[in-house]
C-alpha positions as CSV (number, residue, x, y, z in Angstrom):
1,M,0.0,0.0,0.0
2,L,3.0,2.4,0.4
3,Y,3.5,2.6,-3.4
4,G,-0.2,3.0,-4.6
5,P,-2.1,0.9,-7.1
6,L,0.1,-1.9,-8.7
7,S,-1.1,-1.1,-12.1
8,G,0.3,2.3,-11.9
9,F,3.9,1.2,-10.9
10,G,5.8,1.1,-14.2
11,T,9.5,0.0,-14.8
12,W,10.0,1.4,-18.4
13,A,12.9,3.5,-17.4
14,F,14.7,0.4,-16.1
15,E,14.0,-1.5,-19.1
16,R,15.3,1.3,-21.3
17,N,18.6,1.2,-19.4
18,N,18.8,-2.5,-19.5
19,G,18.3,-2.2,-23.3
20,A,21.2,0.2,-23.6
21,L,23.5,-1.9,-21.7
22,A,22.6,-5.1,-23.5
23,K,23.9,-3.4,-26.7
24,V,27.4,-2.8,-25.3
25,P,30.0,-5.0,-27.1
26,H,32.2,-7.0,-24.7
27,N,34.4,-10.1,-24.8
28,Q,31.9,-12.5,-23.2
29,K,34.2,-13.1,-20.2
30,P,32.3,-12.8,-16.9
31,R,35.3,-11.2,-15.1
32,D,35.4,-8.3,-17.7
33,V,31.7,-7.6,-18.3
34,P,31.1,-5.4,-15.2
35,S,34.1,-3.2,-15.8
36,T,33.2,-2.9,-19.6
37,L,29.7,-1.8,-18.8
38,L,30.9,0.6,-16.1
39,R,33.4,2.2,-18.5
40,F,30.6,2.5,-21.2
41,W,28.2,4.1,-18.8
42,W,30.7,6.6,-17.6
43,R,31.8,7.5,-21.0
44,E,28.1,8.1,-22.1
45,L,27.4,10.1,-18.9
46,R,30.4,12.4,-19.4
47,L,29.7,12.8,-23.2
48,A,26.1,13.6,-22.5
49,S,27.1,16.2,-19.9
50,L,29.5,17.8,-22.3
51,L,26.9,17.9,-25.1
52,A,24.1,19.2,-22.9
53,N,26.4,21.8,-21.2
54,P,29.0,23.1,-23.5
55,A,32.0,25.1,-22.1
56,P,31.3,28.8,-21.7
57,D,34.3,29.6,-24.0
58,A,33.2,27.1,-26.7
59,S,33.7,28.5,-30.1
60,D,30.9,28.9,-32.7
61,R,32.4,26.0,-34.7
62,E,32.4,23.8,-31.6
63,K,28.8,24.7,-30.8
64,R,27.6,23.9,-34.3
65,A,29.5,20.6,-34.2
66,I,27.7,19.7,-30.9
67,E,24.2,20.6,-32.4
68,D,24.9,18.6,-35.5
69,L,25.8,15.6,-33.3
70,L,22.8,15.8,-31.2
71,R,20.5,16.1,-34.2
72,D,22.0,12.9,-35.8
73,V,19.6,10.3,-34.5
74,R,21.6,7.4,-35.9
75,A,24.8,8.4,-34.1
76,I,23.1,8.2,-30.7
77,A,20.7,5.3,-31.3
78,G,20.6,3.0,-28.3
79,S,22.1,5.5,-25.9
80,V,19.5,6.6,-23.2
81,M,21.5,9.5,-21.9
82,L,22.4,11.0,-25.3
83,E,18.8,10.7,-26.3
84,E,17.8,12.8,-23.3
85,A,20.5,15.3,-24.2
86,R,19.2,15.5,-27.6
87,R,15.7,16.1,-26.4
88,A,16.8,18.8,-24.1
89,L,18.3,20.6,-27.2
90,G,15.2,20.1,-29.3
91,S,12.5,21.0,-26.8
92,R,10.4,22.8,-29.3
93,M,6.8,21.8,-29.7
94,R,5.9,19.6,-32.6
95,L,2.3,19.5,-33.8
96,P,0.9,16.9,-36.3
97,P,-1.3,17.7,-39.3
98,P,-4.5,19.5,-38.2
99,F,-7.5,17.3,-37.3
100,Q,-10.0,17.3,-40.1
101,R,-8.1,19.9,-41.9
102,N,-10.5,20.5,-44.7
103,R,-13.5,21.3,-42.3
104,V,-14.5,24.6,-40.8
105,V,-14.0,24.2,-37.0
106,D,-17.1,24.8,-34.9
107,L,-15.9,25.3,-31.3
108,G,-19.5,24.8,-30.1
109,Q,-19.5,21.1,-31.3
110,H,-16.5,20.6,-29.0
111,A,-17.9,22.6,-26.0
112,A,-14.9,24.8,-26.5
113,Y,-16.3,28.2,-27.3
114,R,-17.2,29.4,-23.8
115,P,-13.9,28.2,-22.2
116,L,-12.0,30.0,-25.1
117,L,-14.0,33.3,-24.4
118,A,-13.3,32.9,-20.7
119,Y,-9.5,32.3,-21.3
120,L,-9.2,35.3,-23.6
121,S,-11.1,37.6,-21.2
122,R,-8.8,36.5,-18.4
123,R,-5.5,36.5,-20.5
124,F,-6.1,39.7,-22.6
125,P,-8.6,41.9,-20.7
126,E,-7.3,45.0,-22.4
127,V,-8.5,43.6,-25.9
128,G,-12.1,43.1,-24.6
129,F,-13.2,40.0,-26.6
130,V,-17.0,39.6,-26.8
131,D,-19.4,36.9,-27.6
132,E,-20.4,36.6,-31.3
133,T,-23.9,37.6,-30.4
134,Q,-22.5,41.1,-29.6
135,Y,-21.0,41.7,-33.0
136,L,-22.5,45.2,-33.1
137,D,-20.7,46.2,-29.9
138,G,-17.6,47.4,-31.7
139,R,-15.1,45.3,-29.7
140,P,-13.4,42.3,-31.2
141,C,-15.9,39.5,-31.6
142,L,-14.8,35.9,-31.1
143,A,-16.2,33.8,-33.9
144,R,-17.8,30.4,-33.0
145,R,-17.0,28.9,-36.4
146,S,-13.8,29.6,-38.4
147,N,-11.4,28.1,-40.8
148,G,-8.7,29.9,-38.9
149,Y,-9.0,27.5,-36.0
150,K,-6.9,24.4,-36.2
151,L,-7.5,21.4,-34.0
152,F,-4.8,18.9,-33.2
153,T,-5.0,15.3,-31.7
154,H,-1.6,15.4,-29.9
155,V,1.6,17.4,-29.4
156,I,5.2,16.4,-28.7
157,Y,6.8,18.7,-26.1
158,Q,9.8,18.3,-23.8
159,G,10.2,14.7,-24.8
160,Y,6.6,13.8,-23.9
161,K,3.8,12.9,-26.3
162,F,0.6,14.5,-24.9
163,C,-2.6,13.1,-26.4
164,S,-6.2,14.5,-26.3
165,K,-9.6,12.8,-26.6
166,L,-9.4,13.4,-30.3
167,Y,-6.5,11.0,-30.5
168,S,-8.3,7.6,-31.0
169,R,-5.3,5.3,-30.6
170,T,-5.0,5.6,-26.8
171,R,-6.9,6.8,-23.7
172,R,-4.1,6.3,-21.2
173,D,-2.0,9.2,-22.6
174,Q,-4.9,11.8,-22.3
175,Y,-3.8,12.6,-18.8
176,A,-1.0,15.0,-17.9
177,L,0.4,17.1,-15.1
178,A,-0.1,20.7,-15.8
179,A,0.4,24.2,-14.1
180,I,-3.2,25.2,-14.3
181,D,-2.9,28.2,-12.0
182,D,-0.4,31.0,-11.7
183,D,1.0,29.5,-8.5
184,G,3.0,27.0,-10.7
185,I,1.8,23.9,-8.8
186,R,1.1,21.0,-11.2
187,H,-2.2,19.1,-11.0
188,L,-3.8,16.3,-12.9
189,V,-5.7,17.2,-16.1
190,R,-7.3,15.3,-18.9
191,I,-6.8,16.9,-22.4
192,K,-9.8,17.2,-24.5
193,L,-8.2,18.9,-27.6
194,F,-5.4,21.2,-28.8
195,L,-6.2,24.4,-30.6
196,T,-4.1,27.1,-32.5
197,A,-5.3,30.3,-34.0
198,D,-4.4,33.9,-35.0
199,L,-7.1,35.9,-33.4
200,Y,-8.5,39.1,-35.0
201,T,-8.4,42.1,-32.6
202,G,-9.4,44.9,-35.0
203,D,-8.4,46.8,-38.0
204,D,-4.8,47.8,-38.1
205,Q,-4.2,45.9,-34.9
206,P,-1.8,42.9,-34.7
207,R,-3.4,39.4,-34.4
208,I,-2.9,37.4,-31.2
209,P,-1.3,33.9,-32.0
210,V,-2.5,31.2,-29.4
211,K,-1.5,27.6,-28.8
212,L,-3.8,26.2,-26.3
213,A,-5.0,22.9,-24.7
214,L,-8.6,22.4,-23.5
215,V,-8.4,20.4,-20.2
216,E,-10.6,18.9,-17.5
217,T,-9.4,19.5,-14.0
218,F,-10.1,17.4,-10.9
219,V,-10.6,17.9,-7.2
220,P,-7.6,16.9,-5.3
221,V,-7.7,14.7,-2.2
222,S,-5.5,15.6,0.8
223,S,-2.3,13.4,0.6
224,D,-2.4,12.6,4.3
225,L,-5.6,10.6,3.8
226,M,-3.8,8.0,1.7
227,P,-0.8,6.0,2.9
228,W,0.9,6.1,-0.4
229,G,0.4,9.8,-0.9
230,V,3.1,10.7,1.6
231,R,5.9,8.2,0.8
232,S,7.5,7.7,-2.5
233,I,11.2,8.3,-3.3
234,D,11.3,7.7,-7.1
235,T,7.8,8.8,-8.1
236,G,5.3,11.4,-7.2
237,T,1.8,10.3,-6.3
238,R,-1.3,12.5,-6.2
239,I,-4.9,11.5,-5.5
240,Y,-7.9,13.2,-7.0
241,R,-11.6,12.6,-6.9
242,D,-13.0,11.1,-10.1
243,E,-15.2,14.1,-10.8
244,Q,-14.7,17.1,-13.0
245,K,-13.9,20.4,-11.3
246,D,-14.0,22.6,-14.4
247,V,-13.0,22.8,-18.1
248,R,-10.6,25.5,-19.2
249,F,-7.9,26.4,-21.8
250,I,-4.3,26.6,-20.8
251,E,-1.1,27.5,-22.7
252,L,0.7,24.4,-24.1
253,E,3.8,25.6,-22.1
254,R,1.9,24.7,-19.0
255,L,2.1,21.0,-19.8
256,H,4.9,19.6,-17.8
257,A,4.9,15.8,-17.6
258,S,2.9,12.7,-18.7
259,T,1.5,10.5,-15.9
260,I,0.0,7.1,-15.2
261,V,-3.6,7.3,-13.9
262,S,-5.3,4.4,-12.1
263,S,-8.8,4.3,-10.9
264,I,-9.1,3.2,-7.2
265,N,-12.2,2.7,-4.9
266,T,-11.9,4.3,-1.4
267,N,-14.2,4.2,1.6
268,G,-14.2,7.8,2.4
269,H,-14.1,9.4,-1.1
270,G,-15.6,6.9,-3.5
271,T,-13.9,6.4,-6.8
272,C,-10.6,8.3,-7.1
273,L,-7.9,8.8,-9.6
274,A,-4.3,8.0,-8.6
275,S,-1.8,9.9,-10.6
276,I,1.8,8.6,-10.6
277,S,4.7,10.1,-12.4
278,C,8.5,10.9,-12.1
279,D,7.7,14.6,-11.8
280,K,9.4,15.2,-8.5
281,E,9.3,19.0,-8.1
282,G,7.2,20.4,-5.3
283,E,6.8,20.8,-1.6
284,E,4.8,17.5,-1.0
285,P,6.5,15.0,1.3
286,E,6.6,12.3,-1.4
287,F,9.3,14.4,-3.2
288,W,11.8,14.1,-0.3
289,L,14.8,12.0,-0.9
290,A,14.9,11.3,2.8
291,A,11.4,9.9,2.8
292,D,12.7,6.8,4.4
293,D,13.4,8.8,7.6
294,D,10.3,8.4,9.7
295,E,11.2,11.6,11.6
296,Q,10.9,13.7,8.3
297,V,7.6,12.3,7.2
298,D,4.2,13.4,8.6
299,W,2.6,10.0,8.8
300,P,-1.2,9.8,9.2
301,D,-2.5,8.8,12.6
302,Q,-2.8,5.1,12.8
303,E,-6.3,5.5,14.5
304,E,-7.4,7.6,11.6
């Protein structure tokens, strides 16, 4: 019970490391294999550190050579650490072809019009976007249907593939950790769709480009009510009620990490969602490296 639902405890990172080590050539002699693997691992570690953090006095030629090396997928195939270094360099967002590209997008069909208007009113109050029914108001009118809207099923960002409900191949990857509020704390969200647009703000006025995700948020459950919510060294665990809190648009940059979500039944809160990830930033006790020390963990009262 200390580690949460068994279905949410994955070992993919370990399997990737084992796969990289299995590709290391050696002489098949048992006495030499450990030292060979250790030398390989340290060589990869130092090389990845060098590529991800060039020297301050590196010349332009050296920097271009490093960038070329990191972009060469074949040169780093099979190396976990070099793959991570390459991802750190190429952390730009990558969007697939638009969803149903030849159709005019109707935000009303996706229950996205009101959330978009609320987001724009909150993010750009000086512009004064109004509902399309108030088109005679004189202020910028937000269209419900437009061929300028582009919907997307998924996005690749910071090494993660974030999928939405429009992505029919998987439901597991529709969940993510996102900073939905300005306090920067990451919470569980379920992604409904991705949207890009260049919004009209008036004659002779610059358009506003937006890249957004429409997400469902959930009600968090206090971590001290769940035994696995206060102790986890390698993973972060958060518990939420399986009920929608609200639906809102957020910037794509607010998506921080993918997460494994398992449905669990509890006595006090009914059906809940357990979100487990390797995202370890935060003030929650589960992120302490010294979580094995009972004196540093605020354990729930056994009688409770």
